[in-house]
C-alpha positions as CSV (number, residue, x, y, z in Angstrom):
1,X,132.4,170.1,152.2
2,X,133.8,171.0,155.6
3,X,134.7,168.2,158.0
4,X,132.4,169.3,160.7
5,X,128.7,170.2,160.7
6,X,127.7,173.6,162.0
7,X,126.5,172.0,165.3
8,X,129.9,170.3,165.7
9,X,131.7,173.5,164.8
10,X,129.9,175.5,167.4
11,X,130.6,172.8,170.0
12,X,134.3,173.2,169.4
13,X,134.1,177.0,169.6
14,X,132.1,176.7,172.8
15,X,134.7,174.3,174.3
16,X,137.4,176.9,173.5
17,X,135.3,179.5,175.5
18,X,135.3,177.2,178.6
19,X,131.8,175.9,177.7
20,X,130.2,179.2,178.8
21,X,126.6,179.5,177.6
22,X,126.1,183.3,177.5
23,X,127.3,183.5,173.9
24,X,125.0,180.7,172.6
25,X,122.5,183.2,171.2
26,X,125.3,185.0,169.2
27,X,127.1,181.9,168.0
28,X,125.5,181.8,164.5
29,X,126.4,185.4,163.9
30,X,130.0,184.8,165.1
31,X,130.4,182.0,162.6
32,X,128.8,184.1,159.8
33,X,131.3,186.9,160.5
34,X,134.2,184.5,160.5
35,X,133.2,183.0,157.2
36,X,132.8,186.5,155.7
37,X,136.2,187.6,156.9
38,X,137.8,184.4,155.5
39,X,136.0,184.7,152.2
40,X,137.6,188.1,151.7
41,X,141.0,186.5,151.4
42,X,140.3,184.8,148.1
43,X,137.7,183.7,145.6
44,X,137.1,180.2,146.9
45,X,136.2,177.5,144.4
46,X,133.4,176.2,146.5
47,X,131.7,179.6,146.3
48,X,131.5,179.4,142.5
49,X,128.4,178.2,140.8
50,X,126.3,178.3,137.7
51,X,122.7,179.5,137.8
52,X,120.0,179.4,135.1
53,X,117.0,181.6,134.4
54,X,114.5,181.8,131.5
55,X,113.4,185.1,130.1
56,X,109.7,185.8,130.5
57,X,107.9,187.0,127.3
58,X,104.9,189.1,128.0
59,X,103.1,192.0,126.3
60,X,105.1,194.5,128.4
61,X,108.7,195.0,127.2
62,X,109.6,197.1,130.2
63,X,109.0,194.0,132.4
64,X,110.8,191.7,130.0
65,X,114.0,193.7,129.8
66,X,114.9,192.4,133.3
67,X,115.7,188.8,134.1
68,X,115.9,187.6,137.7
69,X,117.8,184.6,139.1
70,X,115.5,183.5,141.9
71,X,117.9,180.9,143.2
72,X,120.2,183.6,144.4
73,X,117.8,185.0,146.9
74,X,119.8,183.5,149.8
75,X,123.2,184.3,148.2
76,X,124.9,187.6,147.5
77,X,126.9,187.7,144.3
78,X,130.5,188.6,144.6
79,X,131.8,188.4,141.0
80,X,130.2,187.7,137.7
81,X,132.3,185.8,135.3
82,X,130.0,185.5,132.3
83,X,126.3,185.6,131.2
84,X,125.4,183.4,128.3
85,X,122.3,183.2,126.1
86,X,120.8,179.9,124.9
87,X,117.9,179.7,122.4
88,X,115.6,176.8,122.9
89,X,115.4,175.7,119.2
90,X,118.2,177.5,117.4
91,X,121.8,177.0,118.3
92,X,123.0,179.9,116.2
93,X,121.4,182.3,118.7
94,X,123.6,181.1,121.5
95,X,126.2,183.5,122.7
96,X,127.9,185.4,125.5
97,X,126.6,188.8,126.5
98,X,128.8,191.8,127.1
99,X,128.6,193.6,130.4
100,X,128.2,197.4,130.4
101,X,128.7,199.6,133.4
102,X,125.5,201.3,134.7
103,X,126.6,204.9,134.0
104,X,127.5,204.0,130.4
105,X,124.2,202.0,130.1
106,X,122.1,205.0,131.2
107,X,124.0,207.3,128.9
108,X,123.7,205.1,125.8
109,X,120.6,203.1,126.3
110,X,118.4,204.5,129.1
111,X,115.2,202.9,127.7
112,X,115.8,199.5,126.1
113,X,112.1,198.7,125.9
114,X,111.5,201.6,123.5
115,X,113.3,199.7,120.7
116,X,112.4,196.5,118.9
117,X,113.0,193.2,120.6
118,X,115.8,191.0,119.4
119,X,118.9,189.0,120.5
120,X,120.1,190.2,123.9
121,X,123.8,191.1,123.4
122,X,124.5,193.3,126.4
123,X,123.6,193.5,130.0
124,X,124.1,195.6,133.1
125,X,123.5,194.8,136.8
126,X,122.2,197.0,139.6
127,X,120.3,194.9,142.0
128,X,122.1,191.7,143.2
129,X,120.3,189.1,141.2
130,X,118.5,191.2,138.5
131,X,120.1,191.8,135.1
132,X,118.8,194.4,132.6
133,X,119.2,193.4,128.9
134,X,119.7,195.0,125.5
135,X,117.9,194.1,123.4
136,X,114.7,193.1,125.1
137,X,114.4,189.3,124.4
138,X,112.1,188.4,121.5
139,X,111.8,184.7,122.6
140,X,112.1,182.8,125.8
141,X,115.9,182.5,125.9
142,X,117.6,180.6,128.7
143,X,120.3,182.6,130.5
144,X,123.2,181.0,132.3
145,X,125.4,182.9,134.7
146,X,128.9,181.9,136.0
147,X,129.4,183.6,139.3
148,X,131.1,183.5,142.7
149,X,129.1,184.4,145.8
150,X,129.6,185.3,149.4
151,X,129.0,182.6,152.0
152,X,125.4,182.0,152.9
153,X,124.3,182.6,156.5
154,X,124.5,179.5,158.6
155,X,120.8,179.8,159.5
156,X,120.2,179.0,155.8
157,X,122.6,176.1,155.5
158,X,121.2,174.5,158.6
159,X,122.7,173.2,161.9
160,X,123.2,169.6,160.6
161,X,125.0,170.7,157.5
162,X,128.5,171.7,156.8
163,X,129.3,175.4,156.4
164,X,129.9,176.9,153.0
165,X,133.7,177.0,153.1
166,X,135.4,173.7,152.7
167,X,138.3,172.3,154.8
168,X,138.8,175.5,156.8
169,X,137.1,174.3,160.0
170,X,140.2,174.9,162.2
171,X,140.6,178.4,160.7
172,X,136.9,179.2,161.4
173,X,137.2,177.9,165.0
174,X,140.2,180.0,165.9
175,X,138.9,183.1,164.2
176,X,135.6,182.8,166.0
177,X,137.4,182.4,169.3
178,X,139.5,185.4,168.6
179,X,136.4,187.5,167.8
180,X,134.4,186.2,170.7
181,X,137.1,186.9,173.3
182,X,137.6,190.4,171.8
183,X,133.9,191.2,172.3
184,X,134.3,189.9,175.9
185,X,137.2,192.3,176.5
186,X,139.8,189.6,176.7
187,X,142.1,191.1,174.2
188,X,145.0,188.9,175.4
189,X,143.1,185.7,174.6
190,X,141.8,187.3,171.3
191,X,145.4,188.0,170.2
192,X,146.4,184.4,171.1
193,X,143.7,182.8,169.0
194,X,144.2,185.3,166.2
195,X,147.9,184.4,166.0
196,X,147.0,180.7,165.6
197,X,144.4,181.6,163.0
198,X,146.9,183.7,161.0
199,X,149.4,180.9,160.9
200,X,146.8,178.4,159.8
201,X,145.5,180.8,157.1
202,X,148.9,181.4,155.7
203,X,149.6,177.7,155.4
204,X,146.2,177.0,153.9
205,X,146.4,179.7,151.3
206,X,149.9,178.6,150.2
207,X,148.7,175.0,149.9
208,X,145.7,176.1,147.9
209,X,147.8,178.3,145.6
210,X,150.2,175.5,144.8
211,X,147.6,172.8,144.2
212,X,146.8,174.0,140.7
213,X,147.6,172.8,137.2
214,X,150.0,175.5,136.0
215,X,149.6,174.6,132.3
216,X,146.3,176.0,131.0
217,X,145.6,176.0,127.3
218,X,144.5,179.4,125.8
219,X,142.3,179.2,122.8
220,X,141.8,182.3,120.8
221,X,138.4,182.3,119.0
222,X,137.1,184.7,116.5
223,X,134.8,187.3,118.1
224,X,132.1,189.1,116.3
225,X,131.7,192.3,118.3
226,X,128.2,193.0,117.1
227,X,126.7,189.4,117.1
228,X,123.0,189.5,116.6
229,X,123.1,193.2,115.4
230,X,123.2,195.1,112.1
231,X,125.8,197.3,113.7
232,X,124.5,200.5,112.4
233,X,121.4,200.4,114.6
234,X,123.2,199.2,117.8
235,X,124.2,201.9,120.3
236,X,127.0,199.6,121.7
237,X,128.7,199.2,118.3
238,X,131.2,201.9,117.4
239,X,132.6,200.2,114.3
240,X,131.3,197.7,111.8
241,X,134.8,196.6,110.6
242,X,134.9,192.9,111.1
243,X,138.2,191.2,112.1
244,X,139.8,188.5,114.1
């Protein structure tokens, strides 16, 4: 977590502005914009998470073809790393789903609910936290998504809590001061604080990039491209030749 709480962070920013009070009402938005700008620089580890949702099984397949991750209501997905399927009582039904681009999805499988239910093997995303599945689930699978997200608004995290990004308090402070002074027409002061921010950001990103285990084991596992499918009746399978 960050060293300072949001309240402490805003106190430091306010001090850099000469303790003026006319920007108090905008301070949350200024911090939000600074976090967003900083998050664009890299995919921060602290913004990665795993979320879980269970498929609803009703009499209406058109409703069941979509799973929603309700815990992502306050978070906007940046990247999706994987979506996995877990069966409650049969480990053999566990597997990773393949993502399909929406235009290809609509071309190949525009109406998944028309066909028989079965193992979900593919998915596509249109809305931020809603995933459309093929096939429509036949049992109440649990789905787990690995993702990275954008920082949450500070109004969500709360004044007494740290901000989303870890150990970048000084970067946030100087970037906020640069933006605040720019909005006040003090471009000279804005440039000064931006220069400090840029130097701190360069050092922080170099440190973060070098603080990694450079040796990572790669394990090649056999992949069945049409797991949970007969192949011949699956629109996403172009060949039934099995291989490693």
